[in-house]
C-alpha positions in Angstrom: 30.6 50.8 122.3 28.9 52.5 125.2 26.3 55.1 124.1 27.7 58.5 124.9 29.5 61.6 123.7 33.0 60.5 124.2 33.2 57.3 126.3 36.8 56.3 126.7 37.7 52.6 126.4 41.4 53.1 126.9 43.0 54.3 130.1 45.7 56.9 129.6 48.7 56.6 131.9 50.0 59.9 133.3 52.2 60.8 136.2 50.1 63.2 138.2 47.1 62.8 140.4 43.8 64.1 139.0 42.3 67.0 141.0 39.3 65.7 142.9 35.9 66.8 141.8 34.2 69.1 144.4 31.1 67.6 146.0 28.6 70.5 145.8 24.8 70.7 145.9 22.7 72.1 143.1 22.3 75.9 143.5 18.9 77.5 144.1 17.4 79.3 141.2 17.7 83.1 141.4 17.8 86.0 139.0 18.9 84.6 135.6 20.7 87.7 134.5 22.7 87.9 137.7 23.6 84.2 137.5 24.7 84.4 133.8 27.0 87.3 134.6 28.9 85.2 137.1 28.5 81.9 135.2 30.1 83.2 132.0 33.2 83.9 134.0 33.1 80.4 135.5 32.5 78.8 132.0 35.4 80.7 130.4 37.8 79.6 133.2 36.4 76.1 133.1 37.4 75.9 129.4 40.9 77.3 130.1 41.4 74.9 133.0 40.9 72.0 130.4 43.5 73.2 127.9 47.1 72.0 128.0 49.5 72.6 129.3 48.7 75.6 131.5 45.2 74.5 132.4 44.7 73.4 136.0 43.2 70.1 135.0 45.3 69.6 131.8 48.9 69.9 133.0 49.9 66.6 131.3 48.3 67.6 128.0 50.4 69.1 125.2 50.1 72.9 124.7 46.9 73.8 122.9 45.3 70.4 123.4 41.7 70.6 124.7 40.6 67.7 127.0 37.0 66.7 127.0 37.0 66.5 130.8 39.4 66.1 133.8 37.5 62.8 134.6 39.9 59.9 134.3 37.6 57.1 135.5 33.9 56.3 135.5 34.0 57.6 132.8 37.5 58.3 131.4 37.3 61.4 129.3 40.9 62.5 129.6 41.4 62.6 125.8 41.1 65.2 123.1 38.3 64.9 120.5 38.6 66.7 117.2 34.9 67.6 117.3 34.4 69.0 120.7 37.8 70.7 120.6 36.8 72.5 117.4 33.4 73.5 118.8 35.0 74.8 121.9 37.7 76.7 120.1 35.1 78.3 117.8 33.4 79.8 120.9 36.8 81.1 122.2 37.6 82.6 118.8 34.2 84.4 118.8 35.0 85.8 122.2 38.4 86.9 121.0 36.9 88.6 118.0 34.5 90.5 120.3 37.4 91.9 122.4 38.7 89.1 124.7 42.2 89.4 123.2 43.9 87.7 126.1 42.8 84.4 124.5 45.2 84.9 121.6 48.0 82.6 122.9 45.4 79.8 123.6 44.1 80.1 120.0 47.6 80.1 118.5 48.7 77.0 120.5 45.5 75.2 119.5 46.2 75.9 115.8 49.8 74.8 116.1 48.7 71.6 117.9 46.2 70.8 115.1 48.9 71.2 112.5 50.8 68.4 114.2 47.9 66.1 115.0 46.9 66.1 111.3 50.2 64.3 110.6 49.8 61.6 113.3 49.0 58.2 111.7 46.2 56.4 113.5 43.8 53.5 113.0 41.7 55.6 110.5 44.8 56.2 108.3 47.4 58.9 107.6 47.0 62.5 106.6 46.0 61.8 103.0 44.4 58.3 103.5 41.6 59.0 106.0 43.4 59.8 109.2 41.7 63.1 109.6 38.5 61.2 110.4 40.0 59.8 113.6 37.8 61.0 116.4 40.1 61.3 119.3 43.8 61.3 120.4 45.8 60.9 123.6 46.5 64.2 125.3 50.2 64.0 124.4 49.2 64.1 120.7 49.8 60.4 120.1 47.4 58.2 118.4 44.7 56.4 120.4 44.8 52.8 119.1 42.0 51.2 121.2 38.6 50.0 119.9 36.3 52.9 118.9 33.5 54.0 116.6 35.5 55.3 113.7 35.7 57.2 111.5 33.8 60.3 112.6 33.6 62.8 109.7 32.4 65.9 111.5 35.7 66.8 113.1 37.6 68.1 110.1 34.6 70.2 109.0 34.2 71.8 112.4 37.9 72.4 112.8 38.0 74.1 109.4 35.1 76.4 110.5 36.9 77.4 113.7 40.2 78.1 111.9 38.6 80.0 109.1 37.0 82.3 111.7 40.4 83.2 113.1 42.0 83.3 109.7 39.5 85.9 108.6 40.3 88.0 111.7 44.0 87.8 110.7 43.2 89.0 107.2 41.0 91.9 108.4 43.7 93.1 110.7 46.6 93.0 108.2 48.0 89.5 108.9 47.2 87.9 105.5 50.7 86.2 105.5 49.9 84.3 108.7 46.4 83.4 107.4 48.0 82.1 104.2 51.0 80.3 105.6 49.8 79.0 108.9 46.0 78.7 108.9 45.2 77.9 105.2 47.4 74.7 104.9 45.5 73.1 107.9 42.1 74.2 106.6 42.9 73.0 103.1 43.6 69.5 104.4 40.3 69.4 106.3 38.4 70.7 103.3 40.0 68.1 101.1 38.9 65.4 103.5 35.4 66.7 103.6 35.1 66.9 99.8 36.5 63.4 99.4 34.5 61.6 102.2 31.2 63.4 102.8 29.4 60.8 100.8 30.8 57.9 102.9 29.2 56.7 106.1 30.7 57.3 109.6 29.8 57.5 113.2 27.6 60.4 114.5 28.5 62.9 117.1 27.2 60.7 119.9 29.6 58.0 118.6 26.9 55.4 118.4 25.3 55.2 115.0 27.3 54.5 111.8 25.6 55.9 108.8 24.8 59.4 107.5 24.2 62.0 110.3 22.4 65.3 109.9 24.8 67.1 112.2 27.8 65.9 110.2 26.4 66.7 106.8 25.3 70.2 107.9 28.8 70.9 109.3 30.4 69.6 106.1 28.2 71.9 103.9 29.1 74.9 105.9 32.8 74.1 105.9 33.0 73.9 102.1 31.0 77.0 101.6 33.1 79.2 103.8 36.2 77.3 102.8 35.8 78.4 99.2 35.5 82.1 100.3 38.5 81.8 102.6 40.6 80.2 99.8 40.0 83.2 97.6 40.8 85.6 100.5 44.3 84.0 100.8 44.8 84.1 97.0 44.0 80.4 96.4 40.9 78.5 95.2 38.9 75.5 96.2 37.3 73.9 93.2 36.4 70.8 95.1 34.6 73.0 97.7 32.6 74.6 94.9 31.7 71.3 93.2 30.7 69.4 96.4 28.9 72.0 98.5 25.7 72.0 96.4 25.5 68.2 96.4 25.9 68.1 100.1 23.1 70.7 100.4 21.0 68.6 98.1 21.5 65.5 100.3 20.8 67.5 103.4 17.2 68.1 102.3 16.5 64.4 102.6 16.7 64.5 106.4 13.5 66.6 106.7 10.6 64.2 107.3 7.9 66.8 106.9 7.4 67.0 110.7 10.9 67.1 112.1 14.5 66.7 111.1 15.8 63.1 111.1 19.0 62.7 113.0 20.5 59.8 111.2 20.0 57.4 108.3 20.8 53.8 109.2 19.3 53.8 112.8 16.3 52.1 114.3 15.5 55.0 116.5 12.7 57.5 116.0 15.3 60.0 114.7 14.3 62.7 117.2 17.7 63.8 118.4 19.3 67.0 119.8 21.9 66.8 117.1 19.3 68.3 114.6 19.1 71.7 116.3 21.1 73.2 113.4 18.3 73.0 110.8 16.7 76.0 109.0 14.8 78.2 111.4 11.3 76.8 110.8 12.7 73.3 111.1 14.6 74.3 114.2 11.5 75.3 116.0 9.4 72.3 115.2 12.3 69.9 115.8 13.1 71.5 119.1 9.4 71.2 120.0 9.3 67.5 119.0 12.3 66.8 121.3 10.3 68.0 124.4 7.0 66.3 123.6 7.6 63.6 126.2 8.7 65.3 129.4 7.6 62.3 131.4 10.7 60.5 130.1 12.5 62.4 132.9 10.9 62.4 136.4 12.6 65.8 136.8 10.1 67.2 134.2 7.0 65.9 135.9 4.3 68.5 136.6 5.7 71.1 134.2 3.0 72.7 132.2 2.8 72.7 128.4 4.5 75.6 126.8 7.2 75.7 129.5 10.8 74.7 129.2 11.9 71.3 130.3 15.2 69.5 130.8 16.4 68.1 127.4 18.5 65.0 126.7 20.0 63.6 123.6 17.2 61.3 122.3 14.2 59.4 123.8 15.9 56.0 123.5 19.1 57.1 125.3 20.4 54.5 127.8 23.9 55.9 128.6 23.9 56.4 132.4 20.3 55.3 132.1 19.5 58.3 129.9 19.4 61.7 131.4 19.2 65.4 130.5 22.4 67.0 129.3 23.4 70.5 130.1 24.6 71.2 126.5 21.3 69.8 125.0 19.2 71.9 127.3 21.2 75.0 126.4 21.1 74.2 122.7 17.3 74.3 122.9 17.6 77.8 124.4 20.1 78.9 121.8 17.8 77.9 119.0 15.1 80.2 120.4 17.5 83.1 121.0 18.6 82.7 117.4 15.0 82.9 116.3 14.4 86.1 118.3 17.5 87.7 116.8 16.4 86.9 113.3 12.9 88.1 113.8 14.1 91.4 115.3 16.6 91.9 112.5 14.0 91.5 109.7 11.2 93.2 111.7 8.7 90.4 111.4 8.0 86.7 112.0 6.2 84.1 110.0 4.1 81.2 111.2 3.5 78.5 108.6 2.0 75.1 108.6 5.3 73.5 109.7 5.9 75.8 112.7 2.3 76.3 113.8 2.4 73.5 116.4 5.4 75.1 118.1 3.7 78.5 118.4 0.4 76.9 119.5 2.3 75.2 122.3 2.8 78.7 123.8 -0.4 80.3 122.6 -3.3 78.2 121.5 -4.7 81.1 119.4 -1.6 81.3 117.2 -2.4 81.2 113.5 -0.4 81.1 110.3 0.6 84.4 108.8 3.3 87.0 108.9 3.3 89.5 111.8 5.1 92.8 111.7 7.2 93.8 114.7 4.8 96.7 115.3 1.9 94.3 115.8 0.5 93.2 119.1 0.7 89.6 118.0 4.4 89.9 117.3 5.1 91.4 120.7 3.1 88.7 122.4 4.9 85.9 120.6 8.3 87.3 121.0 7.8 87.8 124.7 6.6 84.2 125.1 9.5 82.8 123.1 12.0 84.8 125.2 10.4 83.5 128.4 10.5 80.0 126.9 14.2 80.3 126.1 15.1 81.7 129.5 13.3 78.8 131.0 15.9 76.4 129.6 18.7 78.5 130.9 17.0 78.6 134.3 16.9 74.8 134.4 20.7 74.8 133.8 21.1 77.4 136.6 19.0 75.3 138.9 21.1 72.1 138.4 24.5 73.6 138.1 26.7 73.4 141.1 26.9 76.2 143.7 30.3 77.1 142.2 28.9 77.1 138.7 30.6 73.8 137.6 28.7 71.6 135.1 29.3 68.0 134.3 28.0 66.2 131.2 24.6 65.2 132.5 22.2 65.8 135.4 20.0 63.1 136.9 16.6 62.6 135.4 15.3 61.9 138.9 16.8 64.5 141.2 19.1 66.7 139.1 22.3 65.6 140.7 25.5 65.7 138.6 26.3 62.6 136.5 29.0 61.3 134.2 32.2 63.3 133.5 32.7 66.4 135.6 33.6 69.9 134.3 32.8 68.9 130.7 34.4 71.4 128.4 31.6 71.3 125.9 29.1 72.2 128.7 31.0 75.3 129.4 31.3 76.2 125.6 27.5 75.7 125.2 26.9 78.1 128.1 29.0 80.8 126.5 27.5 80.3 123.1 23.9 80.4 124.4 24.6 83.5 126.5 26.0 85.3 123.4 22.9 84.6 121.4 20.7 85.7 124.4 22.6 89.0 124.2 22.2 89.2 120.3 25.9 88.6 119.9 26.2 86.5 116.7 29.1 85.4 114.6 29.6 86.8 111.1 27.5 85.2 108.3 29.3 82.2 106.7 27.7 82.6 103.2 24.6 80.5 103.7 22.4 82.9 101.8 24.5 82.8 98.7 24.8 79.0 98.9 21.2 78.1 99.4 20.3 77.0 95.8 19.5 73.3 95.8 20.4 71.3 92.6 17.5 69.8 90.8 19.1 66.4 91.0 21.2 65.1 93.8 24.4 63.3 92.7 26.3 60.9 95.0 29.8 62.1 94.2 33.1 63.2 95.7 36.2 65.2 94.8 39.9 64.9 95.5 41.6 67.8 97.1 45.1 68.6 98.2 46.9 67.3 101.3 50.2 68.6 102.6 51.9 68.8 106.0 51.3 72.2 107.6 54.8 73.1 108.6 54.6 76.9 109.3 53.5 77.5 112.9 55.6 80.6 113.8 53.4 83.4 115.1 54.4 87.0 115.4 55.3 88.1 118.9 52.6 90.8 118.7 49.3 91.1 116.9 47.6 94.4 116.7 43.9 94.8 115.6 42.8 97.6 113.3 41.4 99.4 116.4 44.8 99.6 117.9 44.5 97.1 120.7 47.7 95.0 121.0 48.0 91.4 122.2 51.3 89.6 122.7 51.6 85.8 122.5 54.0 85.7 125.4 51.7 87.4 127.9 50.7 85.2 130.8 47.3 83.7 130.5 47.2 81.6 133.6 44.7 78.9 134.5 44.6 77.8 138.1 47.9 76.5 139.3 50.1 76.9 136.3 52.0 79.6 134.5 52.9 79.2 130.9 54.5 81.0 128.0 55.3 80.1 124.4 58.6 78.6 125.4 58.5 77.4 129.0 56.1 75.8 131.4 56.7 76.0 135.2 54.4 74.7 137.9 53.5 77.0 140.7 51.2 76.9 143.8 49.2 79.9 142.9 45.4 79.8 142.4 44.9 83.1 140.6 44.1 83.8 137.0 46.2 86.6 135.4 45.0 88.2 132.2 45.6 91.6 130.7 42.7 94.0 130.3 42.3 94.7 126.6 40.4 97.2 124.6 37.7 95.4 122.4 37.8 95.8 118.7 34.1 96.2 118.5 31.3 97.1 120.9 27.7 95.9 121.0 25.7 99.2 121.1 22.1 99.1 122.0 20.0 102.0 120.8 16.9 102.5 122.9 14.3 104.9 121.6 11.1 106.0 123.2 8.7 106.7 120.3 4.9 106.5 120.3 3.8 104.7 117.2 0.6 103.4 115.7 -0.1 100.1 114.0 1.8 99.7 110.8 4.5 102.2 111.6 8.1 101.1 112.0 11.2 102.9 113.3 14.7 102.7 111.7 18.1 104.3 112.4 20.2 105.9 109.7 23.6 107.5 110.0 26.9 108.6 108.6 28.7 105.2 108.7 28.2 102.1 106.6 26.7 100.1 109.6 23.9 102.6 109.6 23.4 102.8 105.8 25.5 105.9 105.1 22.3 108.0 105.4 20.5 105.9 102.8 17.0 105.2 104.1 16.8 102.0 102.1 19.8 100.6 104.1 18.8 102.0 107.4 18.6 99.5 110.3 15.2 98.6 111.7 14.5 98.8 115.4 12.4 96.2 117.2 9.2 96.8 119.1 9.5 93.5 121.0 9.3 95.3 124.3 6.9 98.0 123.3 3.9 98.5 125.7 1.3 101.1 126.2 3.2 102.5 129.2 6.7 102.0 127.7 6.9 102.9 124.0 10.3 101.3 123.6 12.0 100.6 120.3 15.5 99.1 120.3 18.2 97.5 118.2 21.6 96.0 119.0 24.4 96.9 116.5 28.1 95.8 116.6 30.2 98.9 115.9 34.0 99.4 115.7 35.4 100.7 119.0 36.3 104.4 118.9 34.2 105.2 115.8 32.5 108.6 115.8 29.4 109.3 113.7 26.1 111.2 113.3 22.7 109.6 113.2 18.9 110.1 113.2 15.8 108.0 113.6 13.2 107.7 110.9 9.5 106.7 111.0 8.4 104.5 108.2 4.7 104.6 107.5 2.7 101.6 106.3 2.6 103.1 102.8 6.4 103.3 102.7 6.6 107.1 103.3 9.3 108.3 105.6 9.4 110.9 108.3 12.8 112.1 109.7 12.9 113.2 113.3 13.7 116.9 113.8 17.2 118.5 113.6 20.0 118.5 114.6 21.7 115.3 113.8 22.6 113.2 116.9 26.3 112.4 117.4 27.9 109.4 119.2 31.4 107.9 119.7 31.6 104.2 120.4 33.6 103.7 123.6 37.1 102.3 123.2 37.9 101.3 126.8 39.3 98.4 128.7 36.9 95.4 128.8 33.9 97.5 127.5 32.1 95.2 125.1 28.4 96.4 125.4 26.8 99.8 126.0 23.3 101.4 125.7 22.4 104.8 124.1 19.0 106.0 125.3 17.1 108.5 123.1 13.6 110.0 122.8 11.9 110.7 119.4 11.9 114.4 118.6 
């Protein structure tokens, strides 16, 4: 098979002409913040355009079916892959949970479509005999029967993760019945497949290597961990999740070579591969660093200094389209760094150990092992450098995206021109995900901390779960969040050129996008505080709500000094708070010996905005 994400070997016949790809030059690099503001809108619409049957480029696809790309030849990506559909839907669900409630009907149609696709017998098998490992289907939900690299075992795990995220929103907002009757049966099938087949070989996410893939194993571990929790939330249980998750975690340790995370077992390659950017943080950093050690692989990277972002591809030996940088790989490198920044700021320190030292020395030759408090000059220097590094990757994407913001699968290693499939859905999803991390918008924890105990002995085992056809797909006409915002599934959410509802689809000649303006359920509040501090001091915020520790100083939230300078004594923290919540709060100064100083009275008061499309605000204060 051709080395690629989703190379299509079978030409799908359909009765409409594909919309021609615009021929546009790469845009000039400008202000990254400004570009991302517009590009997130482009990316969101780019995804919706690729979802049937209302999407402008997916009119022949069944409702809720996500196509990989509108490209129908050279290459033909006009199919739906379980993997990239699930990854894309997880991004949309995260947007929905953060206030973009106009996406509800898209999410519901996707879930209903997956309930049906699980039942479609295919070359990998039936529902209970391996069919869930089939990597792709025709856009009309029929089986693809051509030659392919099958099975691919990451899809069911990734789909379970996406559906669990929405199922937990349903439960939190009073719709446990829908989570139990609609979402759980689909998730249970996927969890059963994972528990039964995780110890069997399959093709990796690039669809090239048959063996054991780090990306797949990591996705399977997460699915079983959060699947067990979700099962209990809907009044059920998942014993096969509980028995297999620790063994998967045990096996996962074997991918670490001591210097980077190996991508696959059973491959003759070096094993340095962008699919490993999901490792634990210290492994993330050194693995990301190892992927960019040979910038000369791409002419595009020539002349770029060490310690600076470069265009990133899949792996050094890549030959698909002669091997080029990929938008989503370049943005994955940025997202890893944004994740690191978020974690360091949350815990108030960063640690450099022997594993990650080479990464930090790539930016600062004087970097040394140790733990650095957020109040230290070293911390501030490193955090600033990492942020610049991460933004460098996003600036590369900005430079080589089209003037209208569109992104294909790859860009030329020689001149940056667009290559392979146009308007790649996963490229757009990667942009939205990386931008969220850049803004410290992160999904809820999935239980990794409580599931981090590695068994003393790894056992190659499996467990049999429960398979059954998910027959309930009837959604309420209206869903209301606990904050009071209401979304109706029959509201028009129009991608370019098509109007759709739950029951009818009619083509029109319009080119507008109609969405309702909704009130977010939560708002990202940035607390900026000007406070002069000395080395060893830290600032925290405490308040009258649980998110601020209920006035308990032990549970107060630490602010970051990442942007603190001698001329701008800024401390800050980003906290997601329920829209419309009113509370009181104060800042506290924590001395190096642990003693606490409260700022002077009175208590400060604040009400989180509950307004149309308001998802982020800043409250600026000065220590008193």
